[in-house]
SETIFI-575738 format. One record per residue (C-alpha): residue number from 1; residue in one letter; x negated, y, z. Coordinates in Angstrom, 1 decimal, always signed. Example, Ala and Ser with C-alpha at 12.3 -4.5 7.8 and 13.67 -1.06 7.14 Angstrom:
SETIFI-575738
{tidren 1, A, {-12.3, -4.5, +7.8}}
{tidren 2, S, {-13.7, -1.1, +7.1}}
//
This chain:
SETIFI-575738
{tidren 1, X, {-18.2, +15.0, -15.6}}
{tidren 2, X, {-15.6, +12.2, -15.7}}
{tidren 3, X, {-16.6, +8.6, -14.8}}
{tidren 4, X, {-13.4, +7.1, -16.3}}
{tidren 5, X, {-11.9, +4.7, -13.8}}
{tidren 6, X, {-14.2, +5.7, -11.0}}
{tidren 7, X, {-15.0, +8.8, -9.0}}
{tidren 8, X, {-18.8, +9.1, -8.5}}
{tidren 9, X, {-19.5, +10.7, -5.2}}
{tidren 10, X, {-22.7, +11.9, -3.6}}
{tidren 11, X, {-22.7, +12.1, +0.2}}
{tidren 12, X, {-25.1, +14.7, +1.8}}
{tidren 13, X, {-24.9, +13.6, +5.4}}
{tidren 14, X, {-27.8, +16.0, +6.3}}
{tidren 15, X, {-25.4, +18.8, +5.6}}
{tidren 16, X, {-27.8, +20.6, +3.3}}
{tidren 17, X, {-26.4, +21.2, -0.2}}
{tidren 18, X, {-29.9, +22.1, -1.5}}
{tidren 19, X, {-30.8, +18.5, -0.9}}
{tidren 20, X, {-29.0, +17.6, -4.1}}
{tidren 21, X, {-30.5, +18.6, -7.5}}
{tidren 22, X, {-28.6, +19.2, -10.7}}
{tidren 23, X, {-29.3, +15.7, -11.9}}
{tidren 24, X, {-27.2, +14.3, -9.0}}
{tidren 25, X, {-25.1, +12.4, -11.6}}
{tidren 26, X, {-22.0, +12.7, -9.4}}
{tidren 27, X, {-18.5, +13.9, -9.9}}
{tidren 28, X, {-18.1, +15.0, -6.3}}
{tidren 29, X, {-20.8, +16.2, -3.8}}
{tidren 30, X, {-19.7, +16.4, -0.2}}
{tidren 31, X, {-21.1, +17.7, +3.1}}
{tidren 32, X, {-19.7, +16.9, +6.5}}
{tidren 33, X, {-18.0, +19.1, +9.1}}
{tidren 34, X, {-19.2, +21.8, +9.7}}
{tidren 35, X, {-22.2, +22.0, +7.3}}
{tidren 36, X, {-21.3, +25.6, +6.4}}
{tidren 37, X, {-21.1, +26.6, +10.1}}
{tidren 38, X, {-18.7, +29.4, +11.1}}
{tidren 39, X, {-16.9, +31.2, +8.2}}
{tidren 40, X, {-14.9, +34.4, +8.9}}
{tidren 41, X, {-12.3, +35.2, +6.3}}
{tidren 42, X, {-12.5, +38.9, +7.1}}
{tidren 43, X, {-16.3, +39.0, +6.6}}
{tidren 44, X, {-16.0, +37.0, +3.4}}
{tidren 45, X, {-13.4, +39.4, +2.0}}
{tidren 46, X, {-15.6, +42.4, +3.0}}
{tidren 47, X, {-18.6, +40.9, +1.3}}
{tidren 48, X, {-20.6, +40.7, +4.5}}
{tidren 49, X, {-21.0, +36.9, +4.0}}
{tidren 50, X, {-20.9, +34.7, +0.9}}
{tidren 51, X, {-20.4, +31.1, +2.2}}
{tidren 52, X, {-17.5, +30.3, -0.1}}
{tidren 53, X, {-19.3, +31.9, -3.1}}
{tidren 54, X, {-22.4, +29.8, -2.3}}
{tidren 55, X, {-20.3, +26.6, -2.5}}
{tidren 56, X, {-18.7, +27.8, -5.8}}
{tidren 57, X, {-22.1, +28.6, -7.3}}
{tidren 58, X, {-23.4, +25.2, -6.2}}
{tidren 59, X, {-20.5, +23.5, -7.8}}
{tidren 60, X, {-21.3, +25.4, -11.0}}
{tidren 61, X, {-24.9, +24.3, -10.9}}
{tidren 62, X, {-24.0, +20.7, -10.2}}
{tidren 63, X, {-21.3, +20.7, -12.9}}
{tidren 64, X, {-18.7, +19.1, -10.7}}
{tidren 65, X, {-16.8, +19.2, -7.4}}
{tidren 66, X, {-18.3, +20.3, -4.1}}
{tidren 67, X, {-16.6, +19.8, -0.8}}
{tidren 68, X, {-18.0, +21.3, +2.4}}
{tidren 69, X, {-16.8, +21.3, +6.0}}
{tidren 70, X, {-16.8, +24.4, +8.1}}
{tidren 71, X, {-15.1, +26.2, +11.0}}
{tidren 72, X, {-13.0, +29.0, +9.7}}
{tidren 73, X, {-11.9, +32.1, +11.6}}
{tidren 74, X, {-8.8, +34.0, +10.6}}
{tidren 75, X, {-8.3, +37.0, +12.9}}
{tidren 76, X, {-9.4, +35.0, +15.9}}
{tidren 77, X, {-7.7, +31.7, +15.0}}
{tidren 78, X, {-10.4, +29.1, +14.5}}
{tidren 79, X, {-9.7, +26.0, +12.4}}
{tidren 80, X, {-11.6, +23.0, +11.2}}
{tidren 81, X, {-11.6, +23.3, +7.5}}
{tidren 82, X, {-13.0, +22.0, +4.2}}
{tidren 83, X, {-13.6, +24.3, +1.2}}
{tidren 84, X, {-13.3, +22.7, -2.3}}
{tidren 85, X, {-14.9, +24.1, -5.4}}
{tidren 86, X, {-15.3, +22.9, -9.0}}
{tidren 87, X, {-17.6, +24.2, -11.7}}
{tidren 88, X, {-17.9, +27.7, -10.2}}
{tidren 89, X, {-14.3, +28.1, -9.0}}
{tidren 90, X, {-12.8, +27.8, -5.5}}
{tidren 91, X, {-9.9, +25.4, -5.7}}
{tidren 92, X, {-8.8, +25.9, -2.1}}
{tidren 93, X, {-9.4, +25.3, +1.6}}
{tidren 94, X, {-7.9, +22.4, +3.5}}
{tidren 95, X, {-7.4, +22.7, +7.3}}
{tidren 96, X, {-6.9, +20.3, +10.2}}
{tidren 97, X, {-3.1, +20.1, +10.5}}
{tidren 98, X, {-2.8, +18.4, +14.0}}
{tidren 99, X, {-3.5, +20.4, +17.1}}
{tidren 100, X, {-4.5, +18.0, +19.9}}
{tidren 101, X, {-4.2, +18.7, +23.7}}
{tidren 102, X, {-4.8, +22.4, +23.6}}
{tidren 103, X, {-7.9, +22.2, +21.4}}
{tidren 104, X, {-9.7, +25.4, +20.7}}
{tidren 105, X, {-9.1, +24.8, +17.0}}
{tidren 106, X, {-5.7, +25.8, +15.5}}
{tidren 107, X, {-3.8, +23.8, +12.9}}
{tidren 108, X, {-3.2, +24.6, +9.3}}
{tidren 109, X, {-0.1, +24.6, +7.2}}
{tidren 110, X, {-0.3, +21.2, +5.4}}
{tidren 111, X, {-2.4, +18.7, +3.4}}
{tidren 112, X, {-3.3, +19.1, -0.2}}
{tidren 113, X, {-4.2, +17.1, -3.3}}
{tidren 114, X, {-6.7, +18.8, -5.6}}
{tidren 115, X, {-6.5, +18.4, -9.4}}
{tidren 116, X, {-10.1, +18.0, -10.6}}
{tidren 117, X, {-11.7, +16.9, -13.8}}
{tidren 118, X, {-12.5, +13.5, -12.2}}
{tidren 119, X, {-9.1, +12.8, -10.8}}
{tidren 120, X, {-6.7, +13.8, -8.0}}
{tidren 121, X, {-8.6, +14.2, -4.7}}
{tidren 122, X, {-7.0, +14.4, -1.3}}
{tidren 123, X, {-8.9, +15.9, +1.6}}
{tidren 124, X, {-8.6, +15.0, +5.3}}
{tidren 125, X, {-10.3, +17.1, +8.0}}
{tidren 126, X, {-11.5, +15.9, +11.3}}
{tidren 127, X, {-9.0, +14.3, +13.7}}
{tidren 128, X, {-6.3, +14.2, +11.1}}
{tidren 129, X, {-7.7, +10.8, +10.2}}
{tidren 130, X, {-6.1, +9.6, +13.4}}
{tidren 131, X, {-2.6, +10.4, +12.1}}
{tidren 132, X, {-1.6, +7.9, +9.4}}
{tidren 133, X, {+1.2, +10.2, +8.1}}
{tidren 134, X, {-1.5, +12.5, +6.7}}
{tidren 135, X, {-3.0, +9.8, +4.5}}
{tidren 136, X, {+0.5, +8.5, +3.6}}
{tidren 137, X, {+1.4, +12.0, +2.4}}
{tidren 138, X, {-1.7, +12.1, +0.2}}
{tidren 139, X, {-0.9, +8.6, -1.2}}
{tidren 140, X, {+2.7, +9.6, -2.0}}
{tidren 141, X, {+1.5, +12.8, -3.6}}
{tidren 142, X, {-0.5, +10.8, -6.1}}
{tidren 143, X, {-4.0, +11.1, -4.9}}
{tidren 144, X, {-6.5, +8.9, -6.7}}
{tidren 145, X, {-8.8, +8.9, -3.6}}
{tidren 146, X, {-9.1, +10.6, -0.2}}
{tidren 147, X, {-12.2, +12.2, +1.3}}
{tidren 148, X, {-12.4, +12.6, +5.1}}
{tidren 149, X, {-14.9, +15.1, +6.5}}
{tidren 150, X, {-16.0, +14.4, +10.1}}
{tidren 151, X, {-18.5, +15.7, +12.6}}
{tidren 152, X, {-20.9, +13.1, +14.1}}
{tidren 153, X, {-19.5, +9.6, +14.5}}
{tidren 154, X, {-19.7, +8.1, +18.0}}
{tidren 155, X, {-18.1, +4.9, +19.2}}
{tidren 156, X, {-14.7, +6.0, +17.8}}
{tidren 157, X, {-12.4, +4.1, +15.5}}
{tidren 158, X, {-13.1, +6.1, +12.3}}
{tidren 159, X, {-14.4, +3.2, +10.2}}
{tidren 160, X, {-11.5, +1.0, +11.4}}
{tidren 161, X, {-9.1, +3.7, +10.5}}
{tidren 162, X, {-10.3, +4.3, +6.9}}
{tidren 163, X, {-10.2, +0.5, +6.3}}
{tidren 164, X, {-6.7, +0.1, +7.7}}
{tidren 165, X, {-5.3, +3.2, +5.9}}
{tidren 166, X, {-6.9, +2.4, +2.6}}
{tidren 167, X, {-5.1, -1.0, +2.8}}
{tidren 168, X, {-1.8, +0.3, +4.0}}
{tidren 169, X, {-1.6, +3.3, +1.6}}
{tidren 170, X, {-3.3, +1.8, -1.5}}
{tidren 171, X, {-6.1, +4.2, -2.2}}
{tidren 172, X, {-9.9, +4.3, -1.7}}
{tidren 173, X, {-11.0, +6.5, +1.3}}
{tidren 174, X, {-14.5, +8.0, +1.6}}
{tidren 175, X, {-15.8, +9.3, +5.0}}
{tidren 176, X, {-18.6, +11.8, +5.3}}
{tidren 177, X, {-20.1, +12.7, +8.7}}
{tidren 178, X, {-23.4, +13.9, +9.9}}
{tidren 179, X, {-25.8, +11.0, +9.6}}
{tidren 180, X, {-23.4, +8.5, +8.1}}
{tidren 181, X, {-21.1, +7.9, +5.1}}
{tidren 182, X, {-18.8, +5.1, +4.2}}
{tidren 183, X, {-16.1, +4.0, +1.7}}
{tidren 184, X, {-13.2, +1.7, +2.2}}
{tidren 185, X, {-11.4, +0.2, -0.8}}
{tidren 186, X, {-7.6, -0.5, -1.1}}
{tidren 187, X, {-8.2, -4.1, -0.1}}
{tidren 188, X, {-9.3, -2.9, +3.4}}
{tidren 189, X, {-12.9, -3.8, +2.8}}
{tidren 190, X, {-15.8, -1.5, +3.7}}
{tidren 191, X, {-17.4, -1.4, +0.3}}
{tidren 192, X, {-20.1, +1.1, +1.1}}
{tidren 193, X, {-21.9, +2.4, +4.2}}
{tidren 194, X, {-25.2, +4.3, +4.6}}
{tidren 195, X, {-27.0, +6.4, +7.2}}
{tidren 196, X, {-29.2, +8.0, +4.5}}
{tidren 197, X, {-29.4, +11.8, +4.2}}
{tidren 198, X, {-28.3, +11.5, +0.6}}
{tidren 199, X, {-26.4, +8.5, -0.8}}
{tidren 200, X, {-24.1, +7.7, -3.7}}
{tidren 201, X, {-21.0, +5.5, -4.1}}
{tidren 202, X, {-18.1, +5.0, -6.5}}
{tidren 203, X, {-14.4, +5.2, -5.7}}
{tidren 204, X, {-12.1, +3.2, -8.0}}
{tidren 205, X, {-9.2, +5.1, -9.5}}
{tidren 206, X, {-6.9, +2.0, -10.0}}
{tidren 207, X, {-3.3, +2.5, -8.9}}
{tidren 208, X, {-1.4, -0.6, -8.1}}
{tidren 209, X, {+2.3, -0.5, -7.3}}
{tidren 210, X, {+4.6, -3.2, -5.9}}
{tidren 211, X, {+8.4, -3.5, -5.4}}
{tidren 212, X, {+9.1, -4.0, -1.7}}
{tidren 213, X, {+12.5, -5.0, -0.5}}
{tidren 214, X, {+13.7, -5.1, +3.1}}
{tidren 215, X, {+16.8, -6.8, +4.5}}
{tidren 216, X, {+18.0, -5.0, +7.7}}
{tidren 217, X, {+20.9, -5.2, +10.1}}
{tidren 218, X, {+22.7, -1.8, +9.9}}
{tidren 219, X, {+26.1, -0.4, +10.9}}
{tidren 220, X, {+29.1, -2.4, +10.1}}
{tidren 221, X, {+30.9, -1.3, +7.0}}
{tidren 222, X, {+34.4, -2.8, +6.5}}
{tidren 223, X, {+35.1, -4.6, +3.3}}
{tidren 224, X, {+37.6, -3.0, +0.9}}
{tidren 225, X, {+40.4, -5.2, -0.2}}
{tidren 226, X, {+41.7, -4.9, -3.7}}
//
């Protein structure tokens, strides 16, 4: 399901994927962190649980991309993560990459841009939104849009951060948290915000490039005489 120059996204801020029916009319359906709860890789591989399979099957039923937040456990190392599936296939898992002040959650290996039928989607997990280099990496890697999965929003700077980073790095940024969703466009404007359990928005896929020149004072280099 390709919306042309936009990505159509459905936010399920209640965290319940079954709240969205097959007629969602969205390219991407997302649930906040950690809507899947705790996911053990070992138990998934042994077939004792089927959390990732459930996400894959839901993406097949919805005929699009499904992104769900979770806490993953890999042999005792817990991480904040997001699983991404499209049309019945798991595309991958993105992890939080910045470990802050001895947090109980470990860090992953790196950020990732997912190739989907509706465009190139970058995924940011939790507190990584506070590190601009994460969003810059997604922008330089050619992401059409970025999706940030958060827990509950308090009085923190998340909305300010998505506006600032959308402006600085030139891509639309969507934020999905429990009880709230928002979108910032590349102009730095908050183009959408809703506390509804299920809401829909569009992310523009327009890429705009500018030539930027900088004149700086550097080390002296002697002139060559001919």
